[in-house]
NUZA-133824 format. One record per residue (C-alpha): residue in one letter; x, y, z. Coordinates in Angstrom, 1 decimal. Last residue first. Example, Ala and Ser with C-alpha at 12.3 -4.5 7.8 and 13.67 -1.06 7.14 Angstrom:
2
@r:S&px:13.7&py:-1.1&pz:7.1
@r:A&px:12.3&py:-4.5&pz:7.8
//
This chain:
313
@r:T&px:-10.1&py:-14.7&pz:-22.0
@r:P&px:-10.0&py:-18.5&pz:-21.7
@r:M&px:-7.3&py:-20.3&pz:-23.6
@r:P&px:-8.2&py:-22.1&pz:-26.8
@r:F&px:-6.9&py:-25.8&pz:-26.5
@r:R&px:-5.3&py:-27.5&pz:-29.4
@r:N&px:-4.3&py:-31.2&pz:-29.7
@r:D&px:-1.7&py:-31.4&pz:-32.4
@r:D&px:-1.0&py:-35.1&pz:-31.9
@r:V&px:-1.4&py:-37.0&pz:-28.7
@r:L&px:-0.2&py:-40.4&pz:-29.7
@r:P&px:-1.9&py:-43.9&pz:-29.4
@r:L&px:0.4&py:-46.9&pz:-29.2
@r:P&px:1.0&py:-48.7&pz:-32.6
@r:G&px:-0.3&py:-52.2&pz:-33.1
@r:P&px:-0.3&py:-55.2&pz:-30.9
@r:A&px:2.5&py:-54.5&pz:-28.5
@r:P&px:5.9&py:-56.1&pz:-28.3
@r:V&px:7.5&py:-55.6&pz:-24.9
@r:L&px:9.4&py:-52.6&pz:-23.6
@r:P&px:7.3&py:-50.2&pz:-25.7
@r:E&px:9.1&py:-47.5&pz:-27.7
@r:P&px:8.4&py:-44.1&pz:-26.1
@r:T&px:5.2&py:-42.2&pz:-26.7
@r:D&px:5.4&py:-38.7&pz:-28.2
@r:V&px:3.0&py:-36.1&pz:-26.8
@r:D&px:2.0&py:-33.0&pz:-28.7
@r:L&px:-0.1&py:-30.3&pz:-27.1
@r:R&px:-0.9&py:-26.8&pz:-28.6
@r:T&px:-2.1&py:-24.1&pz:-26.2
@r:L&px:-3.9&py:-21.1&pz:-27.7
@r:L&px:-4.5&py:-17.4&pz:-26.9
@r:W&px:-1.8&py:-16.4&pz:-24.4
@r:P&px:-1.6&py:-12.6&pz:-24.9
@r:N&px:1.7&py:-11.2&pz:-25.9
@r:W&px:3.7&py:-9.8&pz:-23.0
@r:T&px:4.7&py:-6.3&pz:-22.0
@r:R&px:7.7&py:-5.3&pz:-20.0
@r:P&px:7.7&py:-2.2&pz:-17.8
@r:D&px:7.7&py:-4.2&pz:-14.6
@r:R&px:7.1&py:-2.0&pz:-11.5
@r:A&px:8.6&py:-3.3&pz:-8.3
@r:K&px:6.2&py:-4.2&pz:-5.6
@r:V&px:6.2&py:-2.5&pz:-2.2
@r:S&px:4.6&py:-4.3&pz:0.8
@r:S&px:3.4&py:-2.6&pz:3.9
@r:V&px:4.2&py:-2.4&pz:7.6
@r:T&px:3.1&py:0.3&pz:10.0
@r:S&px:4.9&py:2.3&pz:12.6
@r:L&px:4.2&py:4.6&pz:15.5
@r:R&px:5.5&py:7.6&pz:17.3
@r:I&px:2.9&py:9.4&pz:19.4
@r:R&px:3.8&py:13.0&pz:20.1
@r:Y&px:2.2&py:15.5&pz:22.5
@r:V&px:1.6&py:19.2&pz:21.9
@r:Y&px:0.4&py:21.6&pz:24.5
@r:F&px:-1.3&py:24.9&pz:23.7
@r:T&px:-1.6&py:28.6&pz:24.8
@r:P&px:1.4&py:29.4&pz:27.1
@r:T&px:3.6&py:27.0&pz:25.0
@r:V&px:4.6&py:23.4&pz:25.6
@r:L&px:6.0&py:21.2&pz:22.9
@r:W&px:6.7&py:17.5&pz:22.2
@r:R&px:5.6&py:15.5&pz:25.2
@r:S&px:6.1&py:11.8&pz:24.7
@r:R&px:4.7&py:8.5&pz:23.5
@r:Q&px:7.0&py:5.9&pz:21.9
@r:I&px:7.0&py:3.0&pz:19.5
@r:I&px:3.2&py:2.2&pz:19.1
@r:Q&px:3.0&py:-0.6&pz:16.6
@r:V&px:0.1&py:-0.6&pz:14.1
@r:G&px:-0.5&py:-4.1&pz:12.7
@r:T&px:1.8&py:-7.0&pz:11.7
@r:P&px:1.8&py:-9.0&pz:8.5
@r:A&px:0.5&py:-6.6&pz:7.3
@r:S&px:-0.6&py:-3.0&pz:7.6
@r:F&px:-3.2&py:-1.4&pz:5.3
@r:P&px:-5.9&py:-4.0&pz:5.0
@r:V&px:-9.2&py:-2.6&pz:3.7
@r:G&px:-12.6&py:-3.5&pz:5.2
@r:D&px:-13.2&py:0.1&pz:6.5
@r:V&px:-10.0&py:-0.2&pz:8.4
@r:T&px:-7.5&py:-3.1&pz:8.6
@r:Q&px:-4.4&py:-4.0&pz:10.5
@r:K&px:-4.9&py:-2.5&pz:13.9
@r:D&px:-2.4&py:-3.5&pz:16.5
@r:V&px:-2.7&py:-0.2&pz:18.4
@r:I&px:-5.1&py:2.3&pz:16.7
@r:Q&px:-8.0&py:3.1&pz:19.1
@r:E&px:-6.3&py:2.3&pz:22.4
@r:T&px:-3.4&py:4.5&pz:21.5
@r:I&px:-5.7&py:7.3&pz:20.4
@r:A&px:-7.6&py:7.2&pz:23.7
@r:D&px:-4.4&py:7.2&pz:25.8
@r:V&px:-2.9&py:10.1&pz:23.9
@r:L&px:-6.3&py:11.9&pz:24.1
@r:A&px:-6.4&py:11.6&pz:27.9
@r:L&px:-2.9&py:13.0&pz:28.1
@r:G&px:-3.9&py:16.0&pz:26.0
@r:E&px:-7.1&py:16.7&pz:27.9
@r:E&px:-5.2&py:16.4&pz:31.2
@r:R&px:-2.5&py:18.8&pz:30.2
@r:R&px:-4.8&py:21.4&pz:28.6
@r:A&px:-7.1&py:21.3&pz:31.7
@r:P&px:-4.1&py:21.6&pz:34.0
@r:D&px:-3.0&py:24.8&pz:32.3
@r:S&px:-6.4&py:26.5&pz:32.7
@r:D&px:-9.5&py:27.7&pz:30.9
@r:Q&px:-8.1&py:28.4&pz:27.4
@r:R&px:-7.9&py:24.9&pz:26.2
@r:S&px:-5.4&py:24.5&pz:23.3
@r:T&px:-4.6&py:20.8&pz:22.9
@r:V&px:-2.5&py:19.4&pz:20.0
@r:V&px:-1.9&py:15.6&pz:19.6
@r:F&px:0.9&py:14.9&pz:17.1
@r:L&px:1.0&py:11.6&pz:15.3
@r:D&px:4.4&py:10.8&pz:14.1
@r:W&px:4.9&py:8.1&pz:11.5
@r:E&px:7.4&py:5.4&pz:10.5
@r:Y&px:6.7&py:3.1&pz:7.6
@r:A&px:8.2&py:-0.4&pz:7.8
@r:Y&px:8.8&py:-1.8&pz:4.3
@r:L&px:8.1&py:-5.4&pz:3.1
@r:H&px:9.6&py:-6.2&pz:-0.3
@r:I&px:8.1&py:-7.6&pz:-3.5
@r:G&px:10.2&py:-7.8&pz:-6.7
@r:R&px:10.1&py:-11.6&pz:-6.7
@r:G&px:8.5&py:-12.5&pz:-3.4
@r:V&px:8.6&py:-11.9&pz:0.4
@r:R&px:11.8&py:-9.8&pz:0.7
@r:S&px:11.7&py:-8.3&pz:4.1
@r:G&px:13.1&py:-11.6&pz:5.5
@r:G&px:16.6&py:-10.8&pz:4.3
@r:Q&px:17.9&py:-10.2&pz:0.8
@r:E&px:21.4&py:-11.3&pz:1.9
@r:L&px:23.4&py:-9.0&pz:-0.5
@r:P&px:21.8&py:-5.8&pz:0.9
@r:S&px:23.2&py:-6.9&pz:4.3
@r:V&px:20.7&py:-6.7&pz:7.1
@r:T&px:21.5&py:-3.9&pz:9.7
@r:A&px:18.8&py:-1.6&pz:8.1
@r:G&px:16.0&py:-3.5&pz:9.7
@r:D&px:13.7&py:-6.4&pz:8.9
@r:A&px:10.9&py:-4.2&pz:7.7
@r:P&px:13.2&py:-2.5&pz:5.2
@r:G&px:13.0&py:1.3&pz:5.5
@r:S&px:10.4&py:4.1&pz:5.7
@r:G&px:10.2&py:7.8&pz:6.6
@r:E&px:8.7&py:10.4&pz:8.9
@r:W&px:5.1&py:10.6&pz:7.7
@r:V&px:3.3&py:13.2&pz:9.8
@r:L&px:-0.3&py:12.9&pz:11.2
@r:V&px:-1.7&py:16.0&pz:12.9
@r:A&px:-4.3&py:15.4&pz:15.7
@r:S&px:-6.7&py:18.1&pz:17.1
@r:P&px:-8.0&py:19.4&pz:20.4
@r:F&px:-8.7&py:21.9&pz:19.1
@r:R&px:-10.0&py:23.7&pz:16.0
@r:S&px:-7.7&py:25.4&pz:13.4
@r:V&px:-5.9&py:22.6&pz:11.6
@r:M&px:-5.6&py:23.8&pz:8.0
@r:S&px:-2.1&py:22.1&pz:7.7
@r:K&px:-0.6&py:25.4&pz:6.8
@r:F&px:-2.0&py:27.0&pz:10.0
@r:L&px:-0.8&py:24.2&pz:12.2
@r:D&px:2.6&py:24.5&pz:10.5
@r:A&px:2.8&py:28.3&pz:11.3
@r:A&px:1.8&py:27.7&pz:15.0
@r:A&px:4.4&py:24.9&pz:15.3
@r:G&px:7.1&py:27.1&pz:13.9
@r:T&px:6.3&py:30.2&pz:16.0
@r:L&px:6.2&py:28.2&pz:19.3
@r:S&px:9.0&py:25.8&pz:18.5
@r:A&px:9.2&py:22.0&pz:18.1
@r:Q&px:8.2&py:22.1&pz:14.4
@r:L&px:5.3&py:20.1&pz:13.1
@r:Q&px:6.1&py:18.4&pz:9.8
@r:E&px:4.8&py:17.2&pz:6.5
@r:F&px:1.1&py:17.4&pz:7.1
@r:F&px:-2.1&py:15.3&pz:7.5
@r:G&px:-4.9&py:16.7&pz:9.6
@r:V&px:-7.5&py:15.6&pz:12.1
@r:Q&px:-10.0&py:17.9&pz:13.8
@r:A&px:-12.2&py:18.3&pz:16.9
@r:L&px:-10.9&py:15.2&pz:18.5
@r:A&px:-12.7&py:13.6&pz:21.5
@r:G&px:-11.0&py:11.9&pz:24.5
@r:I&px:-12.5&py:14.3&pz:27.1
@r:G&px:-15.8&py:15.6&pz:25.9
@r:T&px:-17.4&py:16.1&pz:22.5
@r:L&px:-18.0&py:14.0&pz:19.4
@r:Q&px:-19.2&py:16.0&pz:16.5
@r:T&px:-22.0&py:14.7&pz:14.2
@r:G&px:-22.1&py:13.9&pz:10.5
@r:G&px:-25.4&py:12.5&pz:9.3
@r:A&px:-25.7&py:14.3&pz:6.0
@r:L&px:-23.9&py:14.8&pz:2.8
@r:P&px:-26.5&py:16.5&pz:0.6
@r:T&px:-27.5&py:14.8&pz:-2.6
@r:A&px:-26.1&py:15.0&pz:-6.1
@r:L&px:-22.7&py:16.2&pz:-4.9
@r:V&px:-20.8&py:17.4&pz:-8.0
@r:S&px:-17.8&py:15.8&pz:-9.7
@r:K&px:-14.5&py:17.2&pz:-10.9
@r:P&px:-11.5&py:15.3&pz:-12.4
@r:E&px:-13.7&py:13.6&pz:-15.0
@r:I&px:-12.8&py:9.9&pz:-14.7
@r:D&px:-10.7&py:7.6&pz:-17.0
@r:A&px:-7.4&py:9.4&pz:-16.4
@r:R&px:-7.8&py:9.4&pz:-12.6
@r:T&px:-6.9&py:12.3&pz:-10.3
@r:P&px:-5.3&py:11.6&pz:-7.0
@r:W&px:-7.5&py:13.1&pz:-5.6
@r:W&px:-10.9&py:13.3&pz:-7.3
@r:R&px:-12.2&py:16.9&pz:-7.0
@r:I&px:-15.5&py:17.7&pz:-5.3
@r:E&px:-18.0&py:20.4&pz:-6.2
@r:T&px:-20.8&py:21.1&pz:-3.7
@r:G&px:-24.2&py:20.9&pz:-5.6
@r:A&px:-25.9&py:19.3&pz:-2.6
@r:A&px:-24.8&py:20.8&pz:0.7
@r:L&px:-22.0&py:19.4&pz:2.8
@r:N&px:-22.2&py:17.8&pz:6.3
@r:V&px:-18.4&py:17.1&pz:6.8
@r:D&px:-18.1&py:20.2&pz:9.0
@r:V&px:-20.3&py:18.7&pz:11.6
@r:G&px:-17.9&py:16.0&pz:12.6
@r:G&px:-16.7&py:12.6&pz:11.5
@r:L&px:-13.8&py:11.5&pz:9.4
@r:L&px:-13.3&py:9.9&pz:5.9
@r:S&px:-16.7&py:11.3&pz:4.8
@r:T&px:-18.9&py:8.9&pz:2.8
@r:V&px:-19.6&py:8.6&pz:-0.9
@r:T&px:-22.3&py:6.8&pz:-2.8
@r:V&px:-22.1&py:7.1&pz:-6.6
@r:P&px:-24.8&py:8.6&pz:-8.8
@r:V&px:-23.9&py:8.0&pz:-12.5
@r:G&px:-23.0&py:10.7&pz:-15.1
@r:V&px:-23.6&py:11.2&pz:-18.8
@r:T&px:-20.0&py:10.3&pz:-19.8
@r:D&px:-20.4&py:6.9&pz:-18.3
@r:V&px:-19.9&py:5.3&pz:-14.9
@r:T&px:-19.5&py:1.7&pz:-13.6
@r:W&px:-19.2&py:1.8&pz:-9.8
@r:G&px:-16.8&py:-0.8&pz:-8.2
@r:E&px:-15.4&py:-4.2&pz:-8.9
@r:D&px:-17.5&py:-5.8&pz:-6.2
@r:D&px:-20.7&py:-5.0&pz:-8.1
@r:A&px:-24.3&py:-4.6&pz:-6.8
@r:P&px:-23.5&py:-3.4&pz:-3.3
@r:N&px:-21.0&py:-0.8&pz:-4.7
@r:Q&px:-18.4&py:-0.3&pz:-1.9
@r:D&px:-18.4&py:3.3&pz:-0.7
@r:V&px:-16.2&py:6.0&pz:-2.4
@r:R&px:-14.2&py:8.2&pz:0.0
@r:L&px:-14.6&py:11.8&pz:1.0
@r:L&px:-11.9&py:14.0&pz:2.6
@r:L&px:-13.0&py:17.0&pz:4.7
@r:D&px:-9.5&py:18.0&pz:6.1
@r:F&px:-8.3&py:18.2&pz:2.5
@r:R&px:-10.6&py:21.1&pz:1.9
@r:M&px:-9.8&py:22.4&pz:-1.6
@r:A&px:-10.5&py:26.1&pz:-1.6
@r:G&px:-13.1&py:28.1&pz:-3.6
@r:G&px:-15.3&py:28.6&pz:-0.5
@r:V&px:-15.6&py:24.8&pz:-0.2
@r:I&px:-14.1&py:22.5&pz:-2.7
@r:P&px:-14.5&py:18.9&pz:-1.4
@r:V&px:-11.6&py:16.5&pz:-1.9
@r:A&px:-12.2&py:13.1&pz:-3.4
@r:Y&px:-10.9&py:9.6&pz:-2.6
@r:A&px:-11.2&py:6.2&pz:-4.2
@r:N&px:-12.1&py:3.7&pz:-1.4
@r:A&px:-14.4&py:1.6&pz:-3.6
@r:P&px:-13.5&py:1.5&pz:-7.3
@r:L&px:-14.6&py:3.8&pz:-10.0
@r:V&px:-15.1&py:1.8&pz:-13.2
@r:A&px:-15.0&py:3.6&pz:-16.5
@r:E&px:-17.2&py:3.5&pz:-19.6
@r:P&px:-15.5&py:4.1&pz:-23.0
@r:G&px:-14.3&py:7.5&pz:-24.2
@r:P&px:-14.5&py:11.0&pz:-23.0
@r:A&px:-13.8&py:11.0&pz:-19.3
@r:A&px:-16.3&py:9.2&pz:-17.1
@r:K&px:-18.8&py:11.2&pz:-15.1
@r:V&px:-19.6&py:11.0&pz:-11.4
@r:T&px:-22.7&py:12.4&pz:-9.8
@r:A&px:-22.1&py:12.4&pz:-6.1
@r:S&px:-24.0&py:10.7&pz:-3.3
@r:G&px:-24.5&py:11.1&pz:0.4
@r:T&px:-23.0&py:10.0&pz:3.7
@r:S&px:-21.7&py:11.9&pz:6.8
@r:R&px:-19.5&py:10.3&pz:9.4
@r:A&px:-20.2&py:10.1&pz:13.2
@r:G&px:-17.9&py:11.7&pz:15.7
@r:T&px:-14.2&py:12.7&pz:15.9
@r:L&px:-12.9&py:10.0&pz:18.2
@r:P&px:-14.6&py:7.3&pz:16.1
@r:Q&px:-12.8&py:8.6&pz:13.0
@r:L&px:-9.3&py:8.1&pz:14.3
@r:L&px:-8.8&py:4.8&pz:12.4
@r:A&px:-9.8&py:6.7&pz:9.3
@r:M&px:-6.7&py:8.9&pz:9.7
@r:L&px:-4.5&py:5.9&pz:9.8
@r:A&px:-6.1&py:4.6&pz:6.6
@r:R&px:-5.6&py:7.9&pz:5.0
@r:A&px:-1.9&py:7.8&pz:5.8
@r:T&px:-1.7&py:4.3&pz:4.5
@r:A&px:-3.2&py:5.4&pz:1.2
@r:L&px:-0.7&py:8.3&pz:0.9
@r:I&px:2.3&py:6.1&pz:1.7
@r:S&px:1.2&py:3.5&pz:-0.8
@r:M&px:0.0&py:0.0&pz:0.0
//
């Protein structure tokens, strides 16, 4: 699984701490040409106020009538979509534009919500998250962290910000490249450990102890929510082992907010791309020669001669 897909899976694990999801439908059109199939768990970004709101990600639901996905044409087909996270902000009006991200060559890049997205509710109280974001870093300084939170579009607290830190062979960097250790699970297929930081940001204005207790309660709640998880929404994202919590620590303290860091790792396979192409296997021809019999036989032994089998398409 890709880095981006794994990040979205980790964000989806936090959904119960944000509230209920919203659900609706979008009119999806195929790009000029033949019909296209939009698979489940394709993602779109709503456009609200002229800006792409990555904090309001939507994903395609499983088509109950076709495991392959939703077959769409150039006229447009209603496709069921659900918000990745919960909250009240994911309740969107009909007519809202959404952009498929990453874009797909066989689908029009923009679609429109055919029905309102409804049902999203906000979880409140200790252990609840107001917002979840995905960003590149969160600096350990007052001005740096504040700027990064602004760039990541995180503006409501308490919140969580997911950061990808790197990846390497799942069996460790101490294995010689010549040994092809246990991280190689097949021809051109390797297991990589992805390392992440999940920052928990609290900004209660009532008192310093309140910020601290809210942050520590969230660290515990998030840990219980994600540890050892391997699948989310029916999609595996970390195998053969689930989410591992490596470390939990305080990251930054300012007069207005506290930041705590949860270091974690996931495991995913990476498959080498093969640019070669192969001719289709259309026909199998079978010839079998019989050996000379050990004892005299009455007449020739039967042969398999030019037996042809069309291969299924």
